[in-house]
C-alpha positions in Angstrom: 0.0 0.0 0.0 1.4 3.4 -1.0 1.9 6.6 0.9 -0.3 9.5 -0.1 0.8 12.7 1.7 -0.8 15.9 0.7 -0.7 19.7 1.3 -4.2 21.2 2.1 -4.6 24.9 1.5 -7.8 26.5 2.7 -8.8 29.6 0.6 -11.8 31.9 0.6 -13.7 31.5 -2.6 -12.8 35.0 -3.7 -9.1 34.1 -3.6 -9.5 30.9 -5.6 -8.4 32.8 -8.7 -5.2 34.0 -6.9 -4.4 30.5 -5.8 -4.9 29.0 -9.3 -2.9 31.8 -10.9 0.0 31.1 -8.5 -0.3 27.4 -9.1 -0.2 27.9 -12.8 3.1 29.8 -12.5 4.6 26.7 -10.8 3.5 24.2 -13.5 5.5 22.6 -16.2 4.0 24.3 -19.2 4.5 21.3 -21.5 1.7 19.3 -20.1 -1.4 20.4 -22.0 -3.9 22.9 -20.5 -7.3 23.1 -18.7 -9.5 26.2 -18.5 -10.9 26.6 -15.0 -14.1 28.8 -14.8 -14.6 30.5 -11.4 -17.9 31.6 -9.8 -17.6 35.2 -11.0 -17.2 34.0 -14.6 -13.5 34.7 -14.9 -11.2 31.8 -15.9 -7.7 30.6 -15.3 -5.7 28.5 -17.8 -4.0 25.8 -15.7 -1.2 23.9 -17.4 -2.1 20.2 -17.0 -4.9 17.9 -17.7 -8.2 17.2 -15.9 -9.1 13.5 -15.6 -6.1 12.9 -17.9 -7.8 14.9 -20.7 -6.3 18.1 -22.1 -8.2 21.0 -23.5 -11.2 20.7 -21.2 -13.2 23.6 -19.6 -14.0 22.9 -16.0 -16.4 24.8 -13.8 -14.9 25.0 -10.3 -18.2 25.1 -8.5 -19.2 21.8 -10.1 -15.9 20.3 -8.9 -16.5 21.5 -5.3 -20.1 20.2 -5.4 -18.9 16.8 -6.6 -20.8 17.0 -9.9 -17.5 16.7 -11.7 -15.3 14.6 -9.5 -12.0 14.2 -11.3 -8.6 15.6 -10.4 -6.4 18.2 -12.0 -3.3 16.3 -13.1 -0.4 18.7 -12.7 3.4 18.7 -12.9 4.7 21.2 -10.4 8.3 22.6 -10.5 10.2 23.2 -7.3 13.6 24.9 -6.8 16.2 22.2 -6.4 17.5 21.2 -3.0 19.3 18.1 -1.7 16.3 15.7 -1.6 15.1 16.9 -5.0 18.6 16.5 -6.5 18.5 12.9 -5.2 15.1 12.4 -6.9 16.5 13.8 -10.1 19.5 11.5 -10.1 17.3 8.5 -9.4 15.0 9.4 -12.3 18.0 9.7 -14.7 19.6 6.5 -13.3 16.4 4.6 -13.9 16.2 5.9 -17.5 12.8 7.5 -16.8 13.5 11.2 -17.8 15.4 14.2 -16.6 12.9 16.3 -14.5 15.2 19.3 -14.4 13.7 22.5 -15.9 15.5 25.8 -16.6 13.4 28.6 -15.2 13.2 32.1 -16.8 15.5 33.5 -14.1 18.1 30.9 -15.0 17.6 28.8 -12.0 17.0 25.0 -12.1 13.8 23.6 -10.9 12.7 19.9 -10.6 9.4 18.9 -12.1 7.3 16.5 -10.2 4.2 14.9 -11.6 1.7 13.8 -11.4 0.6 15.9 -8.5 -3.2 15.6 -8.3 -5.1 18.8 -7.3 -8.6 18.2 -5.8 -10.9 20.9 -4.6 -13.5 20.4 -1.8 -15.9 22.5 0.3 -14.0 23.9 3.3 -16.9 25.5 5.0 -16.5 23.2 8.0 -13.4 25.2 8.8 -14.6 28.7 7.8 -17.7 29.8 5.8 -17.3 30.3 2.0 -13.9 28.6 2.0 -12.6 25.8 -0.3 -9.9 23.3 0.4 -7.3 22.7 -2.3 -5.5 19.4 -1.8 -2.2 18.6 -3.6 -1.3 14.8 -3.6 1.6 13.3 -5.5 1.2 10.2 -7.5 3.9 8.0 -5.9 5.2 7.1 -2.4 8.7 8.4 -3.4 7.2 11.8 -4.2 5.1 11.8 -1.0 8.2 11.3 1.1 9.7 14.3 -0.7 6.6 16.3 0.4 7.8 15.6 4.0 11.6 15.8 3.6 12.2 18.5 1.0 12.7 22.0 2.4 12.1 23.4 -1.0 8.7 21.8 -1.4 7.7 22.9 2.1 8.8 26.5 1.4 7.0 26.5 -2.0 3.6 25.6 -0.4 4.4 28.0 2.5 4.9 30.8 0.0 1.8 29.8 -1.9 -0.4 29.9 1.2 1.1 33.2 2.4 0.8 34.9 -0.9 -3.0 34.4 -1.2 -3.9 35.0 2.4 -4.8 31.4 3.1 -6.1 31.1 6.7 -4.6 27.6 7.0 -2.2 25.2 5.3 -1.8 21.7 6.6 0.5 18.8 5.6 -1.4 15.5 5.9 1.0 12.6 6.5 -1.7 9.9 7.1 -1.1 9.9 10.9 -3.3 10.8 13.9 -2.3 14.4 13.4 -1.6 16.7 10.5 1.3 19.2 10.4 0.3 22.9 10.6 2.4 24.7 8.0 0.9 28.2 8.0 -2.0 29.8 9.8 -3.4 33.3 9.5 -0.4 34.7 7.7 2.1 33.1 10.1 4.8 30.6 9.3 4.3 27.7 11.7 6.0 24.5 10.8 8.1 25.6 7.8 11.6 24.4 8.7 12.7 21.0 7.5 13.7 19.4 9.8 12.2 21.4 12.6 9.7 21.4 15.4 6.0 21.2 14.3 2.6 22.2 15.5 0.2 19.3 15.1 -3.6 19.3 14.3 -5.6 16.3 15.5 -7.4 14.8 12.4 -10.3 13.7 14.6 -11.1 17.3 15.6 -14.1 19.3 14.4 -12.4 21.7 12.1 -13.9 24.9 13.4 -13.0 23.9 17.0 -9.4 23.0 16.1 -9.0 26.2 14.2 -10.1 28.3 17.2 -7.8 26.3 19.5 -4.9 26.7 17.0 -5.3 30.5 17.1 -5.4 30.4 20.9 -2.4 28.2 21.0 -0.4 30.5 18.7 -1.5 33.5 20.8 -0.1 31.8 24.0 -3.6 31.5 25.5 -4.6 28.5 27.6 -7.0 26.0 26.1 -10.5 26.3 27.5 -11.6 22.9 26.2 -10.5 19.6 27.7 -10.2 18.3 24.1 -6.7 19.3 23.1 -6.9 19.3 19.3 -3.6 21.1 18.9 -0.2 19.8 20.1 3.4 21.0 20.0 6.7 19.5 21.1 5.8 20.1 24.7 2.9 17.6 24.5 3.2 13.9 25.2 1.4 13.0 21.9 4.2 14.8 19.9 6.9 12.1 20.3 4.3 9.4 19.7 3.5 11.1 16.4 7.2 11.4 15.4 7.8 7.7 16.2 4.8 6.5 14.2 5.6 8.8 11.3 9.2 7.5 11.2 7.9 3.9 11.1 5.2 4.5 8.5 7.2 6.6 6.2 10.2 4.3 6.2 12.4 7.3 6.7 15.1 7.8 9.4 15.6 10.9 11.5 12.1 12.3 10.9 11.6 15.6 12.8 8.6 16.7 10.6 
């Protein structure tokens, strides 16, 4: 059974165009194109396919409502770092392809695909918000979602640039990793200490507790949905993630 880690970015509906525009700028442009129509009638051309078909026009409200339940199939390009250089070398060694791309500024980026983008109703967290989930196709790529500082920083910058109230990294454990919240960088260093979000939590309650935790205020509820390195559950999470990911020295 494979690993399916994912970044979850919560966005107000009005900022969906900003997120899609920012994502389009990260895409490998040689992967076809999909036109995404937003609620106000504007559209964004997203490099990549939808349901593995190119040239489609997709209405985002239909996607969120589940009336058109496919994924956007993207190839995202990240600034190279140590883990991504290793990924590139493995791809070349296995005679797959060279994922390196030269960016307009002359820098080298590493293309990773497919990364599936799914869009869901996020109103359980905040009204009129959508959740954009980015999930890579393979376990190797999922481990890079956890271990690559460049990938973590890319999603951090993405969330911060479009005023996302919350960005989480789902690593298929009892807790998710809080990457950003309310314009603040939370768990953005790799490796580094993390703030954790209990996946069992009612989203609105966990979000309020997260804001209280970040403000240094004591939790009023006995249900502790948010945990940091000072909590007992933290080391249990690290130990379990180390085992399930097959990676050593996990510090999230």
